[in-house]
C-alpha positions as CSV (number, residue, x, y, z in Angstrom):
1,X,118.7,112.1,92.1
2,X,117.6,110.3,88.9
3,X,118.5,106.7,88.3
4,X,118.6,107.1,84.6
5,X,120.7,110.3,84.2
6,X,121.2,113.7,85.8
7,X,117.9,115.5,86.4
8,X,116.4,117.3,83.5
9,X,113.6,119.7,84.2
10,X,110.2,118.3,83.1
11,X,111.5,114.8,82.3
12,X,110.2,111.8,84.3
13,X,112.6,109.2,85.5
14,X,112.6,106.2,87.8
15,X,112.1,108.5,90.7
16,X,108.3,107.9,90.2
17,X,108.7,104.2,90.8
18,X,110.5,103.8,94.1
19,X,111.5,100.3,95.0
20,X,110.0,98.5,98.1
21,X,111.6,99.3,101.4
22,X,114.9,97.4,102.0
23,X,115.8,97.1,98.3
24,X,118.7,98.9,96.6
25,X,117.6,101.3,93.8
26,X,120.3,100.5,91.3
27,X,119.8,99.6,87.7
28,X,123.0,97.9,86.6
29,X,122.6,98.4,82.8
30,X,120.4,101.4,82.0
31,X,120.7,100.9,78.2
32,X,119.5,97.3,78.4
33,X,116.7,98.3,80.8
34,X,115.4,101.0,78.5
35,X,115.6,98.6,75.5
36,X,113.6,96.0,77.5
37,X,111.0,98.6,78.4
38,X,110.7,99.7,74.8
39,X,110.3,96.1,73.5
40,X,107.8,95.2,76.2
41,X,105.8,98.3,75.4
42,X,105.6,97.1,71.8
43,X,103.9,94.0,73.1
44,X,106.7,91.5,73.3
45,X,106.8,89.0,76.2
46,X,109.6,88.5,78.7
47,X,110.4,84.9,79.5
48,X,112.1,83.9,82.8
49,X,112.9,80.4,84.1
50,X,111.0,79.8,87.3
51,X,113.9,78.3,89.1
52,X,116.7,80.4,87.5
53,X,119.5,81.0,90.0
54,X,120.6,84.0,88.0
55,X,118.9,87.1,86.7
56,X,118.9,86.3,83.0
57,X,115.7,86.4,81.0
58,X,114.7,86.6,77.3
59,X,112.7,89.0,75.2
60,X,112.0,87.6,71.7
61,X,115.1,85.4,71.9
62,X,117.4,88.2,73.1
63,X,119.2,87.4,76.4
64,X,118.9,90.1,79.0
65,X,121.5,90.0,81.8
66,X,120.5,92.8,84.2
67,X,116.9,93.8,83.6
68,X,114.9,91.1,85.3
69,X,115.6,92.3,88.8
70,X,114.6,96.0,88.4
71,X,111.6,95.2,86.2
72,X,110.2,92.8,88.7
73,X,111.3,94.8,91.8
74,X,109.6,98.0,90.6
75,X,106.3,96.2,89.9
76,X,106.5,96.9,86.2
77,X,105.5,93.3,85.1
78,X,102.4,91.1,85.3
79,X,102.8,87.3,85.0
80,X,100.7,85.6,82.4
81,X,98.8,82.5,83.3
82,X,100.9,79.3,82.8
83,X,100.1,77.4,79.7
84,X,100.2,73.5,79.4
85,X,103.7,72.3,78.4
86,X,105.3,75.6,79.4
87,X,107.4,73.8,81.9
88,X,109.4,75.9,84.3
89,X,109.2,79.0,82.1
90,X,107.2,82.0,83.2
91,X,106.0,84.7,80.8
92,X,105.5,88.3,81.7
93,X,104.1,91.5,80.1
94,X,104.1,95.1,81.3
95,X,101.6,95.9,84.0
96,X,99.5,99.0,83.6
97,X,102.0,100.8,85.8
98,X,104.8,99.4,83.7
99,X,103.2,100.7,80.4
100,X,102.9,104.2,81.8
101,X,106.4,104.1,83.2
102,X,107.8,102.7,79.9
103,X,106.3,105.5,77.9
104,X,107.8,108.1,80.2
105,X,111.2,106.4,80.6
106,X,111.7,105.8,76.9
107,X,110.7,109.4,76.1
108,X,113.2,110.6,78.7
109,X,115.9,108.4,77.3
110,X,115.3,109.6,73.8
111,X,115.4,113.2,75.0
112,X,119.0,112.8,76.1
113,X,121.8,113.8,73.7
114,X,123.2,110.9,71.8
115,X,126.7,111.2,73.4
116,X,125.1,110.8,76.9
117,X,123.1,107.7,75.9
118,X,126.2,106.2,74.4
119,X,128.3,107.0,77.4
120,X,125.7,105.3,79.7
121,X,125.7,102.2,77.4
122,X,129.5,102.0,77.6
123,X,129.5,102.5,81.4
124,X,131.2,105.8,81.4
């Protein structure tokens, strides 16, 4: 079963990027996740506090609430080397696997009817 939406013949989904053993395979906010993939694919960086107790992170100043865990769990991110004066912040970009996956996932998302994408964003 697809994690993004019901199976559509010929459309790739998260099924190609299974999580490590022992991890749940749930994406809490699929709309936010796809938006994060699209922004990262355009070259933007994800910033996450090294000692953050929660899962929030930033992409170009926009707070993401649910995307950090699946992006890191599925191995879609590469950490950039720490810069002086960066403090506890860690910066990430898409890994080669993440770029390939982002291309397929965003295309699959866009192939869905607008009503279905809206329903998923609203949690229906």
